[in-house]
N, C-alpha and C positions, 0 to 999 in steps of 0.2 A: 504494500500500500504506500503510495507516494506522499502521503501527508500525515501529520501528527494527529492522532485521535486520542491520545492520552493527555491527561491534565498535568500541568506543572505542579510539583509539590510545593505547597506554601501554607504556612500557618496564618493565624489572624495577624494583621498589621498592628504593631504596637508603637506608640510614641516613646520618646526617650525616657520620660519619667516613669511611665508604666513598665517599660522594660527594666528599669532599675529596681522597681519594686518587685518584679518577678524574680530578678537575680537574687535579691535578699531572701526571698522565700526558698528558692532552690538551694541556696548556700547554707541554710539553717539545718540543724540536725533534728528540729522538731517544730511545732507550730509557734508562731510569733504573734505578738499583739501589735496594735496600730502604733502605739507610742514607740516601740522598738524599731518598727519599719521607718517611722518618721525620722528617728535619730540617725539611722544608718544611711538614709537617702538624702537627708537635709530638707525634706519636704515638711510642710505644715501638717499636723495630724489629720485635719479634715481632708486635705488633699491626698494624703496617704490612704485614708479610708476610702475615698472616692475611687482611687486606682485599684485598691484591693477588691472592692466590690465589682469593679469592671472586669478584673481577672476572674472572679468567681462566675460572672455572667458568661464569660468567654470559655468557661470550662478549663481554665488554666490554673485555678486555685480552688481550695475548698475552705469553707467557713465552718467553725465549730465552737462550742462553748468549752472553756477550759475547766478541767476537773480540779476541784479545790476542796480541801478538808475543812476550811474555815467557813463560818456562816457568811452570807452575803451573796450578792448577785455575781454569777460567774462571768469572767472576762471573755469577750469574743476574740478568738485567735484565728489565724490563717496559716495554711500550709500549701505548698505547691502540689498540684494534682499529680497523681502518679502518671509517669510517662506511658503513652500508648504503646502497645506492641507494634513493632514495625509492620506496616501493612502493604508495602510495595506501591507501585504506581497506580494512581486513580485514573479511571477511564469514563468519567461522566459524560464527556462529549461523545464518545462512542455509543454509550447507552442512549443519549438523546437522539443520535442519528438512527439507531435501530428502532427506537420507540416511535419516532415521528414517521419513519418509513412504514412501520406496522400500521399506524393510524391511517396513513395515506392509502395503503393498499387494502386494508381489511374493513374500514368503516365505510358504510354506504355514502355518506355525505361528510367527508372529513372536515371541510371548511366550516360547515354549520356546527358540527360537533365541537370543533376547536373554539368557535365563538362562544358556545354555551359553557364550555369548561372555563374559558377565560372570564366570562361574566360571573361565574360562581366565585372564582378566586378574587375578582375585583371587589365584589361585595364583602368578602372576608377581610380584605386588606384595607378597605376604605376607613377613613376617620369619620365615623358616623356621627352626624350632628344630633343635638337634642331635639325631641319631637316638636318643641315650641319654636325652634329656630328656623326662620325662612332663609334659605340659602340662595344668594344671588349668583350671577355669573362669575363675578370676581372671586368670591369665596369658593365656588365649585372648582374653578381653575386652580386655585391654590391647593385644594385638597387633592385634586387629580395629579398635579405636578409633584406633590410630595410623594405619592405612591410611585410614580414613574421614576423619580430620582432614587428612591430607596431600591427600586428594582434594577437600577444601573443604566437607564436610558439617557441620562444626561440631558433632560429637557431644557430648552431655552424658553424665553419669555413668549407667551402667546401673543399673536398679533391679529388684527383684522386684515384679511388679505386685500380688501378693497380700499381700506383707509388706515394704514399702519399707525398714523398719528392719533387716531380716535381712541385707541385702546379697545381690547376685546370685550370688556365689560359693557361697552356702550353700543355694540353692533349685533347683527344677526348671526355672524359667523366668526370663527376663530380658528387659527392654525397654530399648533404647537410643534416647533421643530425638535426632533429627537436626534441628538448628535452622536449617539452611540447605541448600537444594538448589542445587548449582552449575549445574544444568541445568534450572532451574525453568521457564523460558519454553517450552522444548521439551517438557518432561515434561507440562505442562498440556495440550498438544495431542496427544501420543503417549504417554499414560501406560502403556499396555500394554508398549510397547517400552522406554522409558527406565527406568521403575520396575523392570521385569524385569531389565534390565542391572544395576541397583543391587543387587537381591536376589541375582542370580548372583554379583556381586562379593563380597558378604559370605559366601556359601556357599563360594566358592573359597578365600577367606582361611582360614575356619574348617577346611576340609578339609585345606589345606596345612599348618597348624600342628598337626594331629591333635587338634583341640579336642573336648572332651566335649559341647560345645554345637553346635547346628545352627541355621541361620536358617530359620525356618518361613515367615514372611510379612513383607511390608513394607506398612505402613498409611500411604498417602501423604496429605499435606495435611490432617491432622486439624485443623490451624490453618494460616493462610496461610504461615507460615514454620516449620512443624513436621511432620515425618514420624516414625513410630514403627517401629523394627525389632524384631520379636518373635523371640526366641531360646528354644530349649528344649533339654533334655538329649537326647542321642542314645539 
């Protein structure tokens, strides 16, 4: 096979301060408290606690209550998570290629099925507003853009295609430029499935937030690293 279908090995990206905190945990012979980590790293205790909790959320550290023989509230301590057993090369891209190919070949209407699946996930990922809140176009675009950014699409600012100076919140239509497709290699082979998933994702988000806008179509790869999401008033 002439192309790389395995994924590069990489752990979660850590900033300098968080990496120092993790180094302290890994160098210790047992669990350590926030104050000790702060002293060893030169960080404020609140900052140290913030990074420790972030490491716990990332699965790189474990939080526990210190056993003590004296009365009183036990101290919260942290330890580095046990190293994973080496698992070799990951091949999620190959899995994605195989599964999208399976959908394209085995599902009667793959594009429609992909839109439906995307809508379900869009509803799940949406920042759902309170029942009493009336969501306008500007707020809906903000909520949709946040989901797209979290998914890796690098969305730009939405514009009115007829009058860019007017702002999308004041027009009937809006276009969101997506500067990066996180599934580009797979999308190029299975555009009907993958791009339909993305379109459904946007529709699901907009429906869940009770948006006055709807996602009409996705224009893929108008440039090598640019897709255009076309929205309109309901």
